[in-house]
N, C-alpha and C positions, 0 to 999 in steps of 0.2 A: 665625424667622430674622431678621425685621425688628427684633424685640425685642433680639435679641443684637447687631446691628449698631448699634442705637441706644445700647445700653448701652456698648459699646466706643467709640463715638463721644463719648459723655458722659465716660467714663474719660480719653480723649486731651485733653479740653478743661478738665479739673478742674485748679484750682490746687492742690488737696490732692495729686493725683497728681504734679503737677510739682515741688513742694516735696519729697514722698517720693522722687521720682526722684534729686533732688540728694543726698538723704540715704541712698541705696541702699547705697553702699559702707560707710558708718558701719554701716547695719542689717546687712549681711552679716558685717562684721568682728565686731560685737558678738555675733551669733549663733554664730560660730565660736569666738570667744573664750569665749562662755557654755558651749558644748558641751565644749571643751577643759578649763575650769575644773571642771566637773561631773566630767568623767573623772579628772582629776588629783586632786581632793580625794577621790573616792570610792576610788581605788585607794590613794593614800598614806595616807589616814587612816581609811578604812572607814566603816560605817554609823555606829558610836559617835562617832568623830572628827568626821565630817561633821556630826553633830547639833549638837556643841559649836561648831564653827567657824560653823554657821549661826545659832547662837544669839548669838554676837558680831555676825555681819553684821546681824541684826535690830536689835541694840542701835545699830549704827552708823547704820542707817537713822533710827532714833529721833534720834540725835545730829544727823544732817545737817540735819533740818528745825528741830529745837528750837533748834539753835545760831543759825539764822537767825530764829528767832521765828515760823516758819511763814509768812514774807511772800514766798516765792519767786514765787508766781503773782501776788501784789499788785505786785511789782516789774516783772514782765512786762507787766501790764495798764497801769501808770502810764507805762512807758517807750513802750508802743505808742500810747497815746493822747496823748503829748507829744512824739512823734518830730520835730514841726514846730518845737519850741522847744529849742535846745540848752542855754539856761541852765536850764530846768525839768528836762531830762534829767540835767544834772549835780547839781542839787538832789536828785533822786531816788535817784542812785546814791551820793551822799555821805551822804545821810540812812540808806540802806539799809546801808551799811558801818559806820556808827556804831552802828545798832540791832544789827547782827550781832556786832560786837565786845562789846557790852554783855551780850547774850544768852549769848555764848560763855563769857564770864567767870563767870556764874552756873553754868552747866552744868559748867565745869571745876572750880569750886569743890565742887559736888556729887559730882563724880567722885573728886576727891582725898579729900574727907572720908569718903566712903561706899564706898571701893575694897574693903574687905572685905565689906560688905553686898552690893555688886553681884557679887563672886566666888562668894559663897555662894548667892545667888539664881539665877544664870545657869548656873554650872558645878557647883554642888553641892560645892565644894571652895574652900579657901583659897589653893591653889596659884597662883591668877591675880590676886592682889591687887596685885601690883607692876605687872602690865599696865594695870590700870585707873588706877593712880597716874600712870604715864607718859601713858596715854591722855588725861588731863586736859589735857595740854599742846597736843595737836593738834586740839582741837575748833574753834578759830579758823580753822584752815586749811581745814577742811571748810566752814565758813562762808562763807569768801572764795570758795571754788569754787562754791558754789550762788548767791552773788550774781552772779558772773561769767556763769554759764550763763543766769540769769534775764534778765540785761541784753542779752546777746546775742540772746536769743530775742525779747525785746521790741522790739530794733532791727532785727529780721529779718535780722540779719548771719548769714545760714544758713552761709556758708563758714566763717566763725570758729567758730560754734558746733559745727559737724561736725568741724572740726579739733580742737578742744579735747576734744570728747567721745571722738575716736579716741585722743588722748593719754592720757585717763583711763583708758580701757579696757586699752591696751597696758601702761601703767605698773602697774596694779593687777594684771594677770596676769603680767607678767614677774618682778615681785618676789615674787608668790605661790610660783612654781615652787621656786626654791632654798629659800625659807622652809618650806615644807610638806615638802620632800624631806629637808633636814638636820635640822629641828627640831620636826617634827609639827605638832600643833594650835597650840601657842604660836607656832611659827615662821610658821605660816600667818597668825595674828593679827597678829604683829609686821609682817609685810610690808604688811598693809592700812594700819597705822598710819604707816609710813614713806612709803607711796605718796601717802597723804593729805596729809603734810606738803609733799612735792615739788609736787603739784598745786596746792595752796593758794598756794605761792609764784610758780607761773606764772600763776594767777589774778590775784593781786595786781599782777603786771606788766601784764596785759591791762587791768586796771580803771584802771591809771594813764594809759593812753593816752587817756582822756577828759577830761584835764586837770582833775582833781578839785580842789575847794577844801573845807577843813573847814567844812562848812555843815550845820546841822541845821534841818530845816523841820518845825514842829510840825503843819502842815496835811497835809504828805505822810505824816508818821509816823502820824497818826490813821487815814488811808486804809489804810496798810499794816497797822496793827493790826487792822482789821476782817477782812483776809485772815488775819492771825496767829491770831485766835480760830478760824477755820474749820480752817485747817490745823494748828493745834497739837491740836485735838480728833481730827483725822484720823490725825495722826502718833503720837499717844500711843496711840490706840486700836488701830491696825493692828499695830506691832511688839509691844505689850504683849499683845494678843490672841494673836499667834503664840507668844509665850513661855509664855502660859498653856496654850495648847493642846499645846505641846511637853511641858510638866510633866504634862499629863493623860495623854497618851500613854505618857510613861515610867513614870508611876505605875501606870496600869492595864494595861500591856502590858509592854515592856521598852525598853531603850535601842536594841537593834538594831532592833526593830520600828518604833520612832519614826524610826529612820534610813531605813527603806524609805518611810514617809510623807513625810519630808523630802525624799528623793530625788525623788519624784514632784513634790512642791510645787516644788522648785528648778527642775525642767524647765518646769513650768507657769509660774512666776514670770519665768524667763528669757526665754521668748518673748513672754509678754504684756506684760512690761515694755519689750521692744524695741518691740513695736507701739504701745504708749501713748506712748512717748518720742518716736517717729518721728511720731506723729499730733499730739502737743501742739506740736511745732515749728511746725506750721502753725495748729492749731486754736485754741490758747490765744491768741494775738495776734489772730486773725481774729475770734474771739468778742468779744474785747475792744473791737474797732473799730466793731461793728455797733451802730447806735443804736435800732432797732426790734426788738420781739420776733418780728414776722413775718419779718424777715430771719434772725433767729436760727434760728427754726423751719425755714425753707427751707435754711439752711446744714447743720443737723443731719440733715434728711431725706436731702439729697443725699450727705452723708458716710457715712451708715449704708447707703445704696443701693450706695455703692462699696466700703465696707470690710468690712461682714458677709459677703457671699458669699465673698470672698477668706479671710477668717478662718476661716469654717466649712470651706472646702475644705482649708486648712492643717491644722486640727485633726483633720479625717477622715483625712488622710495620716498624721498622727502616730499616730493610733489604729490604723490598718491596719499600721503599721510598727513597732508597740509592741515587739515581740521584737527587732528590729534596733536600735531606740532603746536598749533596756536593754543589749544586747550591746556597743554601740558606746560608751556613756556609762559604764557601770558594770562593776563585777565581778560574779562567780557569786554573791557575797554578796547581791546586789539581785535576784535572780530573782523573788522574792515580790512585786515591785513591779507585775506585770502587771495584776491585777484593777483598780488604781487608775485606769488610763488612761481607760476609758469615762466615768466620772463627772467626771474633771478636763477632758477635751477638752469634753464638752458645757457644763460649767460655765465653761470659757474663753471660749467664744462669747457666752455670756450676760454674763460680765465685761466683754468688750470693748463690748457693746451699752450696758450700765450706765455705762460711762466716759463716754460721749458726753453722757448727761443730767446726770450728776453734775458734769461739767465746765462745763456751762452754769451751774448753780447756783452753782458756785465762782466763775467769771469774772464773772457779773453780780452778784455780792455778796449772794446770798440767804442771809444768815448763819443764820438760825434753821431754815430748811429744811435747810440742808447739815449743821449740827451734829445736828439730830434724826435724820437719815438715818445718819450715822456712829455715833451712840451706840447707836441701836436695832440696827444691823446687827452691831456688836461684841458686844453682849449675845447676839443670836440665834446667832451662829456658835459662841459659848462654850457655850451651852445645849445646842445641837443636838449639838455635838461631844462633849460630856459624856455625853448620852444614848446617841447611837449607838456611841461607843467602849466604854462600859460593857456595851452590849447585844450588840454584834457584833465587838468586838475592833478592831484598828487600821484595817481597812477602813472602819469606821464614820466615820473622819475624811474619807474620800472622799465618803460618803453626805451628810455635813453640809455639805462644800463645795459640791456640786451643789445642794442644797435652799437654802443660804444665798444662792447667786447668783441663783437664781430669784426669792426673795424680795426681794433687793436691786432687781433690774430693775423689779419691779411696784411697789415702794415708791418708787424714784427717779423713775419715770415719773409717778406719781401727784403727787408733789411738783413735778415739772416742769410738768405741765398746770395744777396750781393757781397756781404762779408766773406762767405765761404768760396768765392771764387778767386 
């Protein structure tokens, strides 16, 4: 009883809980929109259509970070550590915007020239070539949105960050509804492109409030590029890995079965991304501020003590209510998804634990350790998925997910301990 009271007391006094409390409405809204989005896409597009839509979404995640050169967290760290100097803050933002425009131009050129290649690779059809040609024009707007979010997080401007996030979620969802309803998969994809342009314009207006000047700092750009290397590896590996896994599933099972796995993965990604986004609002700038690793270890321990039990309880509830979740979120076509839940719920708890240690490696600029971790895990998930899917069918993807998250936790903890010495 005393231990429970002590735990509750620690929760109440925690800055992490205070910031998460501020973000609670955004989290609830994200969850509701995420649930509605899954239901909408599953009903209107079916398992096959959802797989194609998710394929584009994964590519969009890839664009989102590549277009910023992977410097998101670097921007947050430099803003957090220079918050007492308005001049340095302006230099960081201006340099970040210039880098974002440069990276966006390269990506846009690649999309425009390789539109046919991307259409065949992701959709196994040339019907989507025009989408990629038009998509090349919106990459810079995605980049501006990400610069804006990184700056607001580094400034600890929680209210503005939360408001912008709410705008992002509402805009993406409200445009998705008519797009998917009237024009199917292509309409759903077009809605995301249009929403990104609108959000980029809003982000540009927010950034201008910092009284920016066209200034490029070589020193700041070098610091940002160290983060760029880490995040580019992560962001290239993650979505490309998912694309490879989806192609393995389609090749060795079927498009419909791949849709079942994608449906489970979407549930998992929806709530885990909400959790990590909410945690990152506090954790990223906090780790950046700490000067000694002893303080970092203390922060990590206390955060794990608070977060992991809550995540475990949430995942247990999702598992126990899995039949209800499938009924609420999907159509009858997705009834075969139920066996995936056990492996994904356990894997998600491990994933959140891993996130804390990986974030320390990232924010403390442990470049080699972070890159090694991302490359090895990307290779492991592909190998395990291929072995398990070819041996056990589509459920093998769930086996691989759990096994990979366990390996990831062990590996990143070892790297974290080595770095702390």
